[in-house]
N, C-alpha and C positions, 0 to 999 in steps of 0.2 A: 737710613736706617737700613739695615740688613730684614728682609721678611723671612719669616720661618713658618714653611709648609710641611703641610702633612698630605700624605697622597694615596686614596683608597680605592683597589684596583685589583681584579682578581685575575689581570694579564700579566705575567710576569715580564714581558716581553717590552709590553709599555712603561708599565713602570721603570722598564733600566733605559729606556730611548727619554721619558719627560722629566728623569734624574737629573740626565745627563743635559738636556737641555736647558732644563731652570735653573739650574748649579751655572752653566752659561750664563745666564742673561740675571744672575744676581738675585735670585731665590734659593734660598738653602733650604733643601730637602731633610728636615730633621729627622723625618720617619715614614714609612711604607706598610699598608696592612692592605691585605686580602681580604679580610670580614669586615664586620658590623664591630661583633666584640674587641676583637684587634684594634682596631680603630678608637673604641670608648677607651681601652686601657691606654691608646700613645695620647690622647689629647690629654687622658691625667696628666700623665707623667710629666710630657714634651712641655704641654702648653705654647701648641704653635698659635702663629697669627690667623694661618686662613686651613679650610683641608678643602681636597678635593675630590670629591667622591660618587665615580660613577654609577650613569645610572645603574645599569644593570651587572649583579654583582652576582652572579649563578644565581645560585636560588634564593639571593635576597635582595628584595628592591633598597637602591642607594639611597631613597628615599626617605625608606623607615630608618634608613642607617642613619642620614642628614637627623631626622627628628631626636635620635638617642644622642648628638655630638653638642650637648653645649656648652655653652663658654667661650664658642670659636664660630666666625662665619664660616658657613659653608656655599662652597661654589660647587655645580654638579658639573659635572662632565661627561662626554659619549661622542659615541661616533657617529650615532644617530641626524639626522640633520635637525635644528636648534628650532625652525617650523616644525616639527611633528610634536617638539613638546614645549613650548612656550607654557599651556596654560598647565602641563601640570609642574613645571618650574616657578610659575607665578604663586600657583597654590601651596609650596610648599613653604617650607624656613628659609630654602637657599636664596640668596642673595644676588644669585645669577645663576649664567650656565653660558659655559666656552663647549665649543667642540673640540675634540681631540685636534684636530688637524691646527685648531684656532688657538690652540692653547700656548700662551708664551709669557714671560714675565711682567711685559707692561700692560697683558690685556688683564691677568690678575690684581696689579697693581690698581688699573682702573676701572675696577669694580667694586673693591676695597675703597678706593677714597671716593667712591659716587655714593657707599653703604653708609660711610664715616658721615658724608655732607661736606667733604673738603675737596 
C-alpha cells in the first residue's frame, strides 16, 4: 500500500531533500506546507495518511499546528535531538518523533504501525 504524506516545514531546502528521499523510499509526498494554515487546508483537501510537522515553524509552534490537524496521524520532526524533546512530544497529540537526520520511509511506517497496533 502506498503511503501518502504531508510535510510541514518552513525550510525550502529541507522540504526538497525530504521529498526526494521519501519518494525514493516509496512514500508519496502529496503536499508540502510552510505554515499551519496551509497545512490545515492541505490535510482537508488531500487527506494524507500521515503529516510530518517540524517542531519549530518560524513564529508558530509545530505542536500547536499538530493540535489543529484533526483526522491525520502526526509525527513531529526536528533537527534537534530527541532527548531534548521527548517530554514535549509525549505530551502532544503526535504519535512519535523523528529527527530530520533519521527521517526515512521505514521509520515513518514503523511509527504508524506501532500507532495502529499492527
